[in-house]
C-alpha positions as YAML, in Angstrom:
chain: A
units: angstrom
residues:
- id: 1
  name: MET
  ca: [-0.01, -0.03, -0.17]
- id: 2
  name: PRO
  ca: [1.07, 3.37, -0.74]
- id: 3
  name: TRP
  ca: [2.17, 5.41, 2.23]
- id: 4
  name: TYR
  ca: [-0.45, 8.20, 2.14]
- id: 5
  name: ILE
  ca: [-2.90, 5.16, 2.62]
- id: 6
  name: TRP
  ca: [-1.35, 4.15, 6.40]
- id: 7
  name: LEU
  ca: [-0.80, 8.27, 6.89]
- id: 8
  name: LEU
  ca: [-5.05, 7.88, 6.15]
- id: 9
  name: LEU
  ca: [-5.44, 5.03, 8.19]
- id: 10
  name: ALA
  ca: [-3.64, 6.09, 11.04]
- id: 11
  name: VAL
  ca: [-4.95, 10.15, 10.80]
- id: 12
  name: VAL
  ca: [-8.43, 7.74, 10.77]
- id: 13
  name: LEU
  ca: [-7.92, 5.31, 14.11]
- id: 14
  name: GLY
  ca: [-5.83, 8.25, 15.71]
- id: 15
  name: SER
  ca: [-9.27, 10.49, 15.41]
- id: 16
  name: ILE
  ca: [-11.69, 7.42, 16.66]
- id: 17
  name: ILE
  ca: [-9.64, 6.68, 19.39]
- id: 18
  name: GLY
  ca: [-9.39, 9.92, 20.44]
- id: 19
  name: GLY
  ca: [-12.61, 10.65, 20.50]
- id: 20
  name: LEU
  ca: [-13.42, 7.73, 22.42]
- id: 21
  name: ILE
  ca: [-10.81, 8.86, 25.15]
- id: 22
  name: MET
  ca: [-12.36, 12.31, 24.85]
- id: 23
  name: LEU
  ca: [-16.03, 11.01, 25.71]
- id: 24
  name: LYS
  ca: [-15.23, 9.18, 28.37]
- id: 25
  name: ALA
  ca: [-13.57, 11.52, 29.73]
- id: 26
  name: GLY
  ca: [-16.17, 13.69, 29.67]
- id: 27
  name: ALA
  ca: [-18.59, 11.29, 31.48]
- id: 28
  name: ARG
  ca: [-19.77, 12.14, 34.67]
- id: 29
  name: LYS
  ca: [-22.05, 10.41, 37.31]
- id: 30
  name: ILE
  ca: [-26.00, 11.47, 37.85]
- id: 31
  name: PRO
  ca: [-26.12, 12.51, 41.53]
- id: 32
  name: LEU
  ca: [-29.34, 10.91, 42.70]
- id: 33
  name: THR
  ca: [-31.44, 10.53, 45.98]
- id: 34
  name: GLU
  ca: [-32.40, 7.10, 47.77]
- id: 35
  name: GLU
  ca: [-36.26, 8.15, 46.34]
- id: 36
  name: GLN
  ca: [-34.86, 8.49, 42.71]
- id: 37
  name: LYS
  ca: [-33.00, 5.09, 43.47]
- id: 38
  name: GLN
  ca: [-36.27, 3.30, 44.70]
- id: 39
  name: ARG
  ca: [-38.23, 4.69, 41.69]
- id: 40
  name: ILE
  ca: [-35.97, 3.45, 39.77]
- id: 41
  name: ALA
  ca: [-35.47, -0.08, 41.02]
- id: 42
  name: ARG
  ca: [-39.20, -0.22, 41.18]
- id: 43
  name: ARG
  ca: [-40.35, 0.94, 37.10]
- id: 44
  name: ASN
  ca: [-37.02, -1.44, 36.73]
- id: 45
  name: ALA
  ca: [-38.84, -4.36, 38.16]
- id: 46
  name: GLU
  ca: [-41.88, -3.51, 36.61]
- id: 47
  name: ALA
  ca: [-40.20, -3.45, 33.43]
- id: 48
  name: ASP
  ca: [-38.88, -7.26, 33.70]
- id: 49
  name: ALA
  ca: [-42.31, -8.48, 34.88]
- id: 50
  name: GLU
  ca: [-43.87, -7.53, 32.26]
- id: 51
  name: ASP
  ca: [-41.17, -8.94, 29.88]
- id: 52
  name: ALA
  ca: [-41.62, -12.13, 31.38]
- id: 53
  name: ARG
  ca: [-45.42, -12.04, 31.40]
- id: 54
  name: ASP
  ca: [-44.89, -11.46, 27.32]
- id: 55
  name: ARG
  ca: [-43.18, -14.54, 26.74]
...
């Protein structure tokens, strides 16, 4: 392969990896109260029960 194809390949891979690293660095946890966590757990349990009932 010509050298410019290798260069283009390195630039593309570098852009993808750099973007993923920036995305990971910018991610943050969402602070939730205990009440919100309980509501989420209840909704998940209801959705699981509904999925089990649909099968």
